[in-house]
C-alpha positions as CSV (number, residue, x, y, z in Angstrom):
1,M,-16.3,0.3,-26.0
2,S,-13.2,-0.5,-28.0
3,A,-9.7,-1.0,-26.8
4,S,-7.8,2.2,-26.6
5,S,-5.8,3.5,-29.5
6,G,-2.1,2.7,-29.4
7,Q,0.6,5.1,-28.0
8,T,4.2,4.8,-28.7
9,P,6.3,3.9,-25.7
10,G,7.7,7.5,-25.6
11,G,4.4,8.6,-24.2
12,S,4.3,12.1,-22.6
13,P,7.8,13.2,-21.5
14,A,6.3,15.0,-18.5
15,Q,4.5,12.0,-17.2
16,G,6.5,9.1,-18.7
17,G,3.2,7.9,-20.1
18,A,3.0,4.6,-21.9
19,A,-0.4,3.7,-23.1
20,G,-3.6,5.2,-24.5
21,G,-6.7,5.1,-22.4
22,A,-10.2,4.2,-23.6
23,G,-11.4,6.5,-26.3
24,G,-9.7,9.6,-24.9
25,G,-6.0,8.8,-25.1
26,Q,-5.6,8.7,-21.4
27,K,-2.0,7.5,-20.6
28,A,-1.1,4.7,-18.3
29,G,0.7,5.9,-15.2
30,M,4.4,5.1,-15.6
31,T,5.3,7.6,-13.0
32,G,9.1,7.2,-12.6
33,M,11.1,5.0,-10.3
34,C,12.5,6.0,-6.9
35,N,16.3,5.9,-6.5
36,L,17.1,2.8,-4.3
37,D,20.8,3.4,-3.8
38,N,20.4,4.4,-0.2
39,A,18.3,1.4,0.8
40,A,19.4,-0.7,3.8
41,V,19.7,-3.7,1.5
42,N,20.3,-3.8,-2.2
43,L,16.7,-3.4,-3.4
44,N,17.9,-2.8,-6.9
45,A,18.4,-6.5,-7.0
46,L,14.6,-6.9,-6.5
47,R,13.9,-4.4,-9.3
48,D,16.5,-6.0,-11.6
49,A,14.9,-9.4,-11.1
50,A,11.6,-8.0,-12.3
51,K,13.4,-6.4,-15.3
52,K,15.2,-9.6,-16.2
53,E,12.0,-11.6,-16.2
54,M,10.2,-9.1,-18.4
55,T,13.2,-9.1,-20.7
56,D,13.1,-12.9,-21.0
57,I,9.3,-12.8,-21.7
58,L,9.6,-10.2,-24.5
59,A,12.7,-11.9,-25.9
60,S,10.9,-15.2,-26.1
61,E,8.3,-13.7,-28.3
62,G,10.8,-12.9,-31.0
63,K,12.4,-9.7,-32.3
64,K,9.6,-8.4,-34.4
65,S,7.1,-5.6,-33.5
66,K,5.1,-6.2,-30.3
67,A,2.1,-4.7,-28.6
68,L,1.4,-5.0,-24.9
69,V,-2.2,-5.0,-23.7
70,L,-2.2,-4.1,-20.0
71,D,-4.7,-4.7,-17.2
72,P,-5.3,-1.1,-16.2
73,K,-4.3,-1.8,-12.6
74,V,-1.0,-3.4,-13.7
75,A,0.3,-0.3,-15.6
76,G,1.2,1.7,-12.5
77,P,3.1,-1.0,-10.6
78,L,4.9,-2.0,-13.8
79,G,6.1,1.5,-14.2
80,L,7.8,1.3,-10.9
81,V,10.2,-1.5,-12.0
82,I,10.6,-1.1,-15.8
83,E,11.6,1.9,-17.8
84,I,9.6,2.7,-20.9
85,S,12.9,2.9,-22.8
86,L,13.6,-0.8,-21.9
87,L,10.2,-1.8,-23.4
88,R,11.0,0.1,-26.5
89,A,14.4,-1.5,-26.8
90,L,12.7,-4.9,-26.6
91,G,10.5,-4.2,-29.5
92,V,7.3,-2.9,-27.8
93,D,6.0,-0.1,-30.0
94,K,2.3,-0.1,-28.9
95,L,0.6,-0.3,-25.6
96,Y,-3.1,-0.6,-24.8
97,Y,-5.4,-0.9,-21.9
98,L,-7.5,-4.0,-21.7
99,T,-11.1,-3.0,-22.4
100,P,-14.0,-4.8,-23.9
101,G,-14.5,-4.7,-27.7
102,R,-12.3,-4.8,-30.7
103,L,-8.5,-4.4,-30.4
104,D,-7.2,-2.4,-33.4
105,V,-3.6,-3.4,-33.8
106,P,-1.5,-2.1,-36.8
107,P,-0.7,-4.7,-39.5
108,E,3.0,-4.5,-38.8
109,T,2.5,-5.6,-35.2
110,E,3.1,-9.4,-35.1
111,H,3.0,-10.3,-31.4
112,I,0.2,-9.3,-29.1
113,I,1.1,-9.9,-25.4
114,Y,-1.5,-9.5,-22.6
115,L,-0.3,-8.7,-19.0
116,V,-3.2,-9.2,-16.7
117,R,-4.1,-10.2,-13.2
118,P,-5.8,-13.7,-12.9
119,V,-9.4,-12.2,-13.1
120,V,-11.9,-14.6,-14.6
121,S,-14.0,-11.7,-16.1
122,F,-11.0,-10.6,-18.2
123,M,-10.8,-14.0,-20.0
124,K,-14.0,-13.4,-22.1
125,V,-12.5,-10.1,-23.3
126,I,-9.1,-11.6,-24.1
127,A,-10.7,-14.6,-25.8
128,D,-12.9,-12.4,-28.1
129,Q,-10.0,-10.2,-29.1
130,A,-7.7,-13.2,-29.6
131,K,-10.3,-14.9,-31.8
132,A,-10.6,-11.8,-34.0
133,I,-6.8,-11.6,-34.3
134,L,-6.2,-15.2,-35.1
135,E,-9.0,-15.5,-37.5
136,R,-7.1,-13.3,-39.9
137,K,-4.5,-16.0,-40.3
138,D,-1.7,-13.4,-41.0
139,G,0.9,-15.1,-38.8
140,R,0.3,-13.0,-35.7
141,S,0.7,-14.6,-32.2
142,V,-1.2,-14.0,-29.0
143,A,0.3,-14.6,-25.5
144,V,-1.3,-14.1,-22.1
145,Y,1.0,-13.6,-19.0
146,F,-0.7,-13.7,-15.6
147,I,0.6,-11.5,-12.7
148,P,1.7,-12.9,-10.4
149,R,0.6,-16.4,-11.4
150,R,-1.9,-18.3,-13.6
151,T,-4.9,-19.9,-12.1
152,I,-6.9,-23.0,-13.0
153,M,-10.1,-20.9,-13.1
154,C,-8.7,-18.5,-15.7
155,E,-7.3,-21.4,-17.8
156,T,-10.7,-23.1,-17.7
157,A,-12.4,-20.0,-18.8
158,L,-10.0,-19.6,-21.8
159,E,-10.6,-23.3,-22.6
160,Q,-14.4,-22.8,-22.6
161,E,-14.0,-19.9,-24.9
162,G,-12.0,-22.1,-27.3
163,V,-8.7,-20.3,-27.4
164,F,-6.7,-22.0,-24.7
165,N,-4.7,-24.2,-27.3
166,Q,-4.3,-21.3,-29.7
167,I,-2.5,-18.9,-27.5
168,K,0.6,-19.0,-25.3
169,I,0.1,-18.9,-21.5
170,G,2.7,-17.8,-19.0
171,E,3.4,-16.0,-15.7
172,Y,5.1,-12.8,-14.8
173,H,6.1,-12.9,-11.1
174,L,5.7,-9.2,-10.3
175,D,5.3,-9.4,-6.5
176,L,7.2,-7.1,-4.1
177,I,7.6,-3.7,-5.8
178,P,10.0,-1.1,-4.4
179,F,7.8,2.0,-3.8
180,D,10.7,3.7,-2.0
181,A,14.0,2.9,-0.5
182,D,12.3,1.4,2.6
183,V,8.8,0.5,1.3
184,L,7.8,-2.7,-0.7
185,S,4.3,-3.5,-1.8
186,L,2.7,-6.5,-3.4
187,E,-0.3,-4.3,-4.5
188,L,-2.8,-7.0,-3.7
189,N,-5.6,-4.5,-3.1
190,Q,-8.3,-7.2,-2.4
191,C,-6.1,-9.0,0.1
192,F,-8.1,-8.1,3.2
193,K,-11.5,-8.9,1.7
194,E,-10.3,-12.1,0.2
195,C,-8.5,-13.4,3.3
196,F,-10.8,-12.2,6.1
197,L,-14.2,-12.0,4.5
198,E,-14.2,-14.6,1.6
199,G,-11.8,-17.0,3.2
200,D,-9.6,-17.1,0.0
201,K,-6.0,-17.5,1.1
202,T,-4.5,-17.1,-2.3
203,S,-3.0,-13.7,-1.4
204,L,-1.3,-15.3,1.6
205,F,0.4,-17.7,-0.7
206,Y,1.5,-14.8,-2.9
207,T,2.9,-13.0,0.2
208,A,4.8,-16.1,1.3
209,R,6.3,-16.7,-2.1
210,A,7.4,-13.0,-2.3
211,L,9.1,-13.3,1.1
212,M,10.8,-16.4,-0.2
213,K,12.1,-14.4,-3.1
214,L,13.6,-11.9,-0.5
215,Q,15.3,-14.9,1.2
216,A,16.6,-16.1,-2.2
217,L,18.1,-12.7,-2.8
218,Y,19.4,-11.7,0.6
219,G,19.8,-14.9,2.6
220,I,17.7,-16.9,5.0
221,I,16.1,-14.7,7.6
222,P,17.2,-16.2,11.0
223,L,14.2,-15.1,13.1
224,I,10.5,-14.7,12.2
225,R,8.0,-13.3,14.7
226,G,4.4,-12.5,14.1
227,K,1.0,-11.7,15.4
228,G,-2.3,-12.9,13.9
229,A,-3.7,-16.0,12.3
230,A,-3.0,-14.9,8.7
231,A,0.6,-13.9,9.7
232,Q,1.1,-17.4,11.1
233,Q,-0.2,-19.0,7.9
234,V,2.3,-17.0,5.9
235,A,5.1,-18.1,8.2
236,Q,4.0,-21.7,7.9
237,M,3.8,-21.5,4.1
238,M,7.4,-20.1,4.1
239,L,8.7,-23.0,6.2
240,R,6.9,-25.6,4.0
241,M,8.3,-23.9,0.8
242,R,11.8,-24.2,2.3
243,H,11.3,-28.0,2.8
244,E,10.2,-28.3,-0.8
245,M,13.0,-26.1,-2.2
246,R,15.9,-27.2,0.1
247,S,18.0,-28.8,-2.6
248,S,18.0,-25.6,-4.7
249,E,18.3,-23.1,-1.9
250,A,21.0,-20.5,-2.4
251,Q,23.6,-20.3,0.2
252,V,24.4,-16.9,1.7
253,D,27.0,-16.8,4.5
254,V,25.7,-13.7,6.2
255,P,22.0,-12.9,5.7
256,A,21.3,-9.2,4.9
257,I,18.1,-9.3,6.9
258,S,18.2,-10.3,10.6
259,Q,14.5,-10.7,11.4
260,L,11.0,-10.6,9.8
261,I,8.0,-9.3,11.7
262,L,4.6,-10.4,10.3
263,I,1.6,-8.3,11.4
264,D,-1.9,-9.3,10.6
265,R,-4.2,-6.4,9.8
266,T,-6.9,-7.9,12.1
267,V,-4.6,-7.4,15.1
268,D,-5.2,-3.7,14.7
269,L,-8.4,-2.7,12.9
270,V,-8.5,0.7,14.6
271,T,-5.5,2.4,13.0
272,P,-6.7,2.6,9.4
273,L,-10.0,4.4,10.4
274,P,-9.0,7.8,11.9
275,T,-7.8,10.6,9.6
276,Q,-4.0,10.4,9.1
277,L,-2.4,13.7,10.2
278,T,1.1,13.4,8.6
279,Y,1.7,15.4,5.4
280,E,1.8,12.3,3.2
281,G,-1.2,10.8,5.1
282,L,-3.3,13.8,4.5
283,I,-2.5,13.9,0.8
284,D,-3.6,10.2,0.6
285,E,-6.8,11.0,2.5
286,F,-7.9,13.8,0.2
287,Y,-6.1,13.2,-3.1
288,S,-5.4,9.4,-3.0
289,I,-1.8,8.3,-3.6
290,T,-1.6,5.5,-6.1
291,N,1.6,3.8,-7.1
292,S,3.8,6.5,-5.5
293,A,2.0,9.2,-7.4
294,V,-1.0,11.5,-7.0
295,D,-3.3,13.2,-9.6
296,L,-3.3,16.9,-8.9
297,P,-4.9,19.8,-10.8
298,A,-2.5,21.3,-13.3
299,A,-2.8,24.6,-11.5
300,M,-1.0,23.1,-8.5
301,V,1.8,21.6,-10.6
302,V,2.8,23.7,-13.6
303,D,5.0,26.8,-13.5
304,P,2.8,29.8,-14.3
305,K,5.8,31.8,-15.5
306,G,6.6,29.9,-18.6
307,G,7.4,26.7,-20.3
308,K,5.4,24.5,-22.7
309,E,3.5,23.0,-19.7
310,T,1.6,26.3,-19.3
311,N,-0.6,25.3,-22.3
312,V,-2.1,22.5,-20.2
313,P,-5.7,23.3,-19.0
314,L,-5.5,24.3,-15.4
315,D,-8.3,21.9,-14.4
316,K,-6.7,18.9,-16.0
317,K,-5.2,16.3,-13.6
318,L,-1.5,15.7,-13.8
319,K,0.2,12.7,-12.3
320,T,2.8,13.9,-9.8
321,P,5.4,11.4,-8.4
322,L,5.7,11.4,-4.6
323,N,8.9,9.6,-3.4
324,S,12.2,10.3,-1.9
325,N,13.7,11.5,-5.2
326,D,11.9,14.7,-4.3
327,K,14.1,16.1,-1.5
328,I,11.5,18.5,-0.3
329,F,8.9,15.7,0.0
330,R,11.5,13.4,1.7
331,D,12.0,16.0,4.5
332,I,8.3,16.7,5.2
333,R,6.4,13.5,4.3
334,D,6.4,12.0,7.8
335,L,5.9,15.2,9.8
336,N,2.6,16.2,11.4
337,F,0.9,18.5,9.0
338,S,0.8,21.3,11.6
339,V,4.5,21.9,11.3
340,V,4.9,21.6,7.5
341,G,4.1,25.2,6.7
342,P,6.9,26.7,8.7
343,I,9.4,24.2,7.3
344,L,8.4,25.1,3.8
345,N,8.9,28.7,4.6
346,Q,12.5,28.0,5.8
347,K,13.2,26.1,2.6
348,A,11.9,28.9,0.5
349,K,14.2,31.4,2.3
350,M,17.1,29.1,1.8
351,I,16.5,28.9,-1.9
352,D,15.9,32.6,-2.2
353,E,19.2,33.3,-0.4
354,Y,21.0,31.0,-2.9
355,Y,19.5,32.9,-5.9
356,K,20.5,36.3,-4.3
357,A,24.0,35.1,-3.8
358,R,24.7,35.2,-7.5
359,K,25.0,39.0,-7.2
360,D,28.0,38.6,-5.0
361,I,29.9,36.3,-7.4
362,S,33.1,37.8,-8.7
363,T,35.6,35.0,-9.6
364,V,35.6,32.1,-11.9
365,S,35.9,29.6,-9.1
366,E,32.9,31.1,-7.3
367,I,30.9,30.8,-10.6
368,K,31.8,27.1,-10.8
369,D,30.8,26.5,-7.2
370,Y,27.5,28.3,-7.8
371,M,26.7,26.4,-11.0
372,K,27.4,23.0,-9.3
373,K,24.5,23.6,-7.0
374,F,22.3,25.4,-9.5
375,T,20.5,22.3,-11.0
376,S,19.8,21.0,-7.5
377,F,18.4,24.3,-6.2
378,Q,16.3,24.8,-9.4
379,Q,14.8,21.3,-8.9
380,D,14.1,22.0,-5.3
381,H,12.4,25.3,-6.3
382,Q,10.0,23.3,-8.6
383,F,9.3,20.8,-5.9
384,L,8.7,23.6,-3.4
385,R,6.1,25.2,-5.6
386,V,4.2,22.0,-5.8
387,H,4.3,21.3,-2.1
388,T,3.4,24.8,-1.2
389,N,0.3,24.6,-3.4
390,I,-0.6,21.2,-1.9
391,T,-0.1,22.6,1.6
392,E,-2.3,25.6,0.9
393,A,-5.1,23.3,-0.4
394,L,-4.8,21.0,2.6
395,L,-4.8,24.0,4.9
396,K,-8.2,25.1,3.6
397,I,-9.6,21.7,4.3
398,T,-8.0,21.2,7.8
399,T,-9.0,24.7,9.1
400,D,-12.6,24.2,8.0
401,A,-15.1,23.8,10.9
402,A,-16.5,20.6,9.4
403,F,-13.1,19.0,9.4
404,R,-12.4,20.1,13.0
405,A,-15.7,18.6,14.2
406,H,-14.9,15.3,12.4
407,L,-11.4,15.2,13.9
408,E,-12.8,16.0,17.4
409,A,-15.2,13.0,17.1
410,E,-12.4,10.7,16.1
411,Q,-10.1,11.8,18.9
412,N,-12.9,11.4,21.5
413,L,-13.6,7.9,20.2
414,L,-9.9,6.9,20.4
415,A,-9.6,8.3,23.9
416,Q,-12.9,6.7,24.9
417,A,-14.3,10.0,26.0
418,E,-17.6,11.9,25.4
419,I,-19.0,8.9,23.5
420,E,-22.6,10.3,23.5
421,A,-21.3,13.5,21.8
422,S,-19.7,11.3,19.1
423,E,-22.9,9.4,18.6
424,Q,-24.8,12.6,18.1
425,Y,-22.2,13.8,15.6
426,I,-22.5,10.5,13.6
427,E,-26.3,10.9,13.7
428,E,-26.0,14.4,12.3
429,C,-23.7,13.2,9.5
430,I,-26.4,10.7,8.5
431,N,-29.1,13.3,8.6
432,K,-27.0,15.6,6.3
433,Q,-26.6,12.6,4.0
434,E,-22.8,12.9,4.1
435,P,-20.8,10.3,2.2
436,L,-21.5,6.8,3.6
437,G,-17.7,6.1,3.8
438,K,-17.3,9.0,6.3
439,V,-20.2,7.7,8.4
440,L,-19.0,4.1,8.4
441,R,-15.4,5.0,9.3
442,L,-16.7,6.7,12.5
443,L,-19.2,3.9,13.3
444,C,-16.6,1.2,12.9
445,L,-14.1,3.3,15.0
446,M,-16.8,3.6,17.7
447,S,-17.6,-0.1,17.5
448,L,-13.9,-1.1,17.8
449,T,-13.0,1.3,20.6
450,Q,-16.1,0.4,22.6
451,G,-15.7,-3.4,22.2
452,G,-18.9,-3.5,20.2
453,L,-22.0,-1.3,20.1
454,K,-24.9,-1.8,22.5
455,E,-27.9,-3.6,21.0
456,K,-30.1,-0.4,20.8
457,V,-27.2,1.7,19.4
458,Y,-26.3,-1.0,16.8
459,N,-29.9,-1.4,15.7
460,F,-30.5,2.4,15.6
461,F,-27.6,3.1,13.3
462,T,-28.2,0.1,11.1
463,R,-31.8,1.3,10.6
464,E,-30.7,4.9,9.9
465,I,-28.1,3.8,7.3
466,I,-30.6,1.6,5.4
467,Q,-33.3,4.2,5.4
468,T,-31.0,7.1,4.4
469,Y,-28.6,5.5,2.0
470,G,-30.6,2.5,0.7
471,F,-31.4,-1.1,1.6
472,E,-28.6,-2.4,-0.7
473,H,-26.1,-1.4,2.0
474,M,-27.4,-4.1,4.3
475,Y,-24.8,-6.3,2.6
476,T,-22.0,-3.9,3.3
477,L,-23.0,-3.7,7.0
478,S,-23.1,-7.5,7.1
479,N,-19.6,-7.7,5.6
480,L,-18.3,-5.2,8.2
481,G,-19.8,-7.4,10.9
482,K,-18.1,-10.5,9.5
483,V,-14.6,-9.0,9.7
484,G,-15.2,-7.5,13.1
485,L,-15.5,-3.8,12.2
486,F,-19.1,-3.2,13.0
487,K,-20.6,-5.5,15.7
488,R,-22.4,-6.0,19.0
489,P,-20.3,-6.8,22.1
490,D,-19.0,-10.4,21.8
491,Q,-16.9,-10.6,25.0
492,R,-16.7,-9.1,28.5
493,T,-13.3,-7.5,28.1
494,N,-12.8,-4.5,25.8
495,L,-9.4,-5.4,24.3
496,Y,-9.0,-1.9,22.9
497,E,-9.3,-0.4,26.4
498,V,-6.7,-2.9,27.7
499,A,-4.3,-2.0,24.9
500,R,-5.0,1.7,25.3
501,E,-4.0,1.6,29.0
502,Q,-1.2,-1.0,28.9
503,L,0.5,0.2,25.8
504,R,-0.1,3.9,26.3
505,L,-2.0,4.4,23.0
506,I,-3.2,7.9,24.0
507,T,-0.4,10.3,25.0
508,E,0.3,14.0,25.0
509,V,2.8,14.8,22.3
510,D,4.6,17.9,21.1
511,E,4.0,17.8,17.3
512,R,6.9,20.2,16.6
513,D,9.4,18.0,18.5
514,P,7.8,14.6,19.0
515,N,9.1,12.0,21.4
516,D,6.5,9.4,20.7
517,I,5.0,7.7,17.6
518,S,1.6,9.1,18.6
519,Y,2.4,12.4,16.8
520,V,1.2,10.8,13.5
521,F,-2.4,11.0,14.8
522,S,-1.9,14.0,17.2
523,G,-2.1,11.9,20.3
524,Y,-3.0,8.3,19.2
525,A,-0.2,5.8,18.8
526,P,-0.9,3.1,16.1
527,L,-1.4,-0.2,18.0
528,S,0.4,-2.2,15.3
529,V,3.5,0.0,15.6
530,R,3.3,0.1,19.4
531,L,3.5,-3.7,19.3
532,F,6.5,-3.6,17.1
533,E,8.0,-0.9,19.4
534,L,8.0,-3.5,22.2
535,L,10.2,-5.7,20.2
536,W,12.4,-2.8,18.9
537,N,13.0,-1.4,22.4
538,Q,13.7,-4.8,23.9
539,Q,16.2,-5.5,21.1
540,Q,18.0,-2.2,21.9
541,R,18.0,-2.8,25.7
542,G,18.9,-6.5,25.4
543,G,21.8,-5.9,23.1
544,G,20.4,-7.8,20.1
545,L,18.0,-10.4,18.9
546,P,17.2,-13.5,20.9
547,T,19.0,-16.7,19.9
548,P,17.5,-20.2,19.7
549,P,17.7,-22.7,22.5
550,P,20.4,-25.4,22.3
551,T,17.9,-28.0,21.3
552,Q,14.3,-28.2,20.1
553,P,12.3,-30.7,18.1
554,A,12.3,-30.5,14.3
555,G,9.5,-28.3,13.1
556,G,8.1,-30.2,10.2
557,D,5.0,-28.4,9.1
558,E,4.6,-26.8,12.6
559,A,6.7,-23.8,11.6
560,T,6.0,-21.6,14.6
561,R,6.2,-21.6,18.3
562,D,4.3,-19.6,21.0
563,G,5.3,-16.1,22.1
564,W,7.6,-13.3,21.0
565,L,10.5,-14.2,23.3
566,L,10.0,-11.0,25.3
567,P,10.2,-10.6,29.0
568,R,7.2,-12.3,30.6
569,Q,5.2,-9.2,31.4
570,Y,5.4,-8.0,27.8
571,D,4.8,-11.4,26.2
572,E,1.7,-11.9,28.3
573,L,0.4,-8.5,27.3
574,V,1.0,-9.2,23.6
575,K,-0.7,-12.6,23.9
576,A,-3.8,-11.0,25.5
577,L,-4.5,-9.0,22.3
578,P,-6.4,-10.5,19.3
579,G,-4.5,-13.0,17.2
580,V,-2.0,-15.8,17.9
581,T,1.5,-14.7,18.9
582,F,4.4,-16.8,17.4
583,H,8.0,-17.0,16.5
584,A,10.2,-19.3,14.5
585,F,14.0,-19.7,14.1
586,Q,15.5,-20.6,10.7
587,K,18.8,-22.1,10.0
588,A,20.6,-21.0,6.8
589,N,22.5,-24.3,6.3
590,A,19.8,-26.6,7.6
591,A,19.9,-30.3,8.1
592,A,18.3,-32.1,5.2
593,G,14.6,-32.0,5.6
594,N,14.5,-29.7,8.6
595,P,15.2,-26.1,7.5
596,D,13.5,-24.8,10.6
597,E,15.8,-26.5,13.1
598,S,16.8,-24.1,15.8
599,D,20.5,-23.6,15.5
600,G,20.5,-20.5,13.4
601,D,21.8,-17.2,14.9
602,A,19.6,-14.2,14.5
603,S,22.3,-11.8,15.7
604,R,24.5,-12.5,12.6
605,G,24.5,-10.2,9.6
606,N,23.2,-6.8,9.1
607,S,20.8,-5.3,11.6
608,V,17.9,-5.0,9.1
609,T,14.3,-5.7,10.2
610,V,11.5,-6.3,7.7
611,V,8.1,-5.5,9.0
612,C,5.4,-7.1,6.8
613,F,1.7,-6.0,7.1
614,I,-0.8,-8.5,5.8
615,G,-4.0,-6.8,4.9
616,G,-2.5,-3.3,4.2
617,V,-0.6,-0.5,5.9
618,T,-1.3,3.2,6.2
619,F,1.2,6.0,5.5
620,A,0.8,7.1,9.2
621,E,2.1,3.7,10.3
622,I,5.0,3.9,7.9
623,A,5.8,7.4,9.3
624,A,5.7,6.0,12.8
625,L,8.1,3.1,11.9
626,R,10.5,5.6,10.3
627,F,10.3,7.7,13.5
628,L,11.4,4.7,15.5
629,N,14.1,3.9,13.1
630,S,15.5,7.5,13.2
631,K,16.1,7.1,17.0
632,V,18.5,4.2,16.6
633,E,21.9,4.3,14.9
634,G,23.1,1.4,12.8
635,K,19.8,-0.4,12.5
636,D,17.3,-0.2,9.7
637,I,13.6,-1.0,9.1
638,I,12.1,-2.0,5.8
639,I,8.3,-2.0,5.5
640,A,6.7,-4.6,3.3
641,T,2.9,-4.9,2.8
642,T,0.3,-6.5,0.7
643,N,-1.0,-3.0,-0.2
644,L,-1.1,0.6,0.9
645,I,-4.4,1.7,2.4
646,N,-6.3,4.6,4.0
647,G,-9.6,4.5,5.9
648,S,-11.7,5.0,2.7
649,S,-9.9,2.4,0.6
650,F,-9.9,0.0,3.5
651,L,-13.7,0.1,4.0
652,D,-14.4,0.3,0.3
653,G,-12.6,-3.0,-0.1
654,V,-15.1,-4.6,2.2
655,A,-18.2,-2.9,0.8
656,E,-20.5,-4.9,-1.4
657,D,-20.6,-3.4,-4.9
658,L,-24.0,-4.7,-6.0
659,A,-24.6,-2.0,-8.6
660,G,-21.1,-2.0,-10.1
661,K,-20.4,1.5,-8.9
662,K,-16.8,2.7,-8.7
663,D,-17.3,4.5,-5.4
664,V,-19.7,2.3,-3.3
665,L,-19.5,4.4,-0.2
666,A,-20.2,7.8,-1.8
667,A,-23.0,10.1,-0.8
668,P,-26.5,8.9,-1.7
669,T,-28.2,9.9,-4.9
670,P,-31.1,12.4,-4.7
671,A,-33.5,9.5,-5.2
672,A,-32.5,7.9,-1.9
673,S,-35.1,7.8,0.9
674,P,-35.0,10.8,3.2
675,P,-34.2,10.2,6.9
676,P,-37.1,9.8,9.3
677,P,-37.9,13.0,11.2
678,E,-37.7,11.4,14.7
679,T,-34.1,10.3,15.3
680,S,-32.7,11.3,18.7
681,S,-35.1,9.2,20.7
682,R,-34.5,6.0,18.7
683,R,-31.3,5.0,20.4
684,K,-32.4,5.7,24.0
């Protein structure tokens, strides 16, 4: 397979495409950036920092023609911080995806620049292409920039290939990417697997460094609180980095961010598994949102009444941005899906009334007033058509009997009710050879909510999966056990049951007018957000954030201290849940050598809280946090995360891909062994 043919940076105007794909001219997803003007802090500064660094990189390569060769998974995030017009202005006239084989670059292109993640397997491909380019001895240069940083393993691989001293090596620190005015992501999609399965803490270092960049831009965050071992490691790394960088630390009188909450994904393994029931969550479940965009059939996107887009084949997938630039989406994204239809009907009537009003216009001033709103209403009309089509498609799925049965099994497991019926449903799914991902989501949910599966049940389902889907999935089941998702009971107390009762995880809620975060799952409150809610509510009742005691010993490398500084009954409850509970105060103008001394004041500055999820966050959790934020005036929440996940991507990240398949947890191939005829008696 050869590298894709070049595409001028203009790409497709409709999609903002930038690069050709392998063989077929598929464009890289530069999907358009969200407007950040309404963010609680100036997130444009974060985007501008990424732009400036890219500008410096391209400027350092000279003014002559350049080609960018992109790691395919870099193109989408890059499009969220850099406009294609900027790349063109900096001399980039060709873009390619990195694929094995020959790289055909036009003779006039003098600088070839690779932007890749530090993946060792890429180095052989880059080395082969670099050798072919440099052997021509026509004055061309090759540079490799690693995102977010270079690694010794990659450099060693390039050295072994004999090109290390012939090419330029650098770094492009693309870390926290603004996905929306209140969502930042590092897009470290392997973070959970690397940290909690393989023991590789590299992504924790990336997270700590990204949070240090936030502090460099917006001031030292006075108070850090967190839950979980990985969260504590990130906090400790941040404190150590402050010690090392204290001489060059920027001084900000009033920090823009008042506190940072770090939440380890292992604290709440339950929430990613059930089906998300918000509008945005359901889109992600069934269409997969990637880099704030979703691939939809053209029939759902194009206007059938005219325009050049009608020539697009209706079965072709078009990349459709999903962010708050779309006012219709902004209003419905976090709602429970059951109420989206009526709201879209109201918006359709409002737009229709506006169009009809033109018949009553009689004066010049009325025409001017009408035309001022025309562009906005026309745009809303286009958005409305797309979201109506999406809603209709999702409605067909959610009203299907199979979906309702699956949802009922999930709700029973979360409520710890009718467990035997849920076991039977999972068994039926296996017998029907439904996708393994669907089966494992339910099995892991049952394991977590029951505090582990009984020996007979565990052995039964393990045997059924291996016999039905193939012996190679033994490794996936082993991985799930290692991270605590699929296991036998390992302690007397079922911690989920404790949390469900003490934190009211299961509640009755009116989805049309919710009064609790549990509306995002139609009755289940995400444990991670419920923990944050304890802090949030205490902050509102107590009149602000806690302040440090008058004296405490210098922290050194011990960056954190026990507890969340809540009233005793709440602190003890939080400590009883999995993962260490900690806090740390930071002083903006610290004494030399002790930046974690405890005379900072967390109540100063803006009332902005950053909640950072380590190991991924779902759109349902984001919706729940926005719901909490909407109930309090004058305070804001910004969500940061290592990556955005749903149940399928969460489990697929842990699955063992022995065959190199793209979708490891798909339905079995016809060649798979059929299930044994006698099943119901095996778990008795």
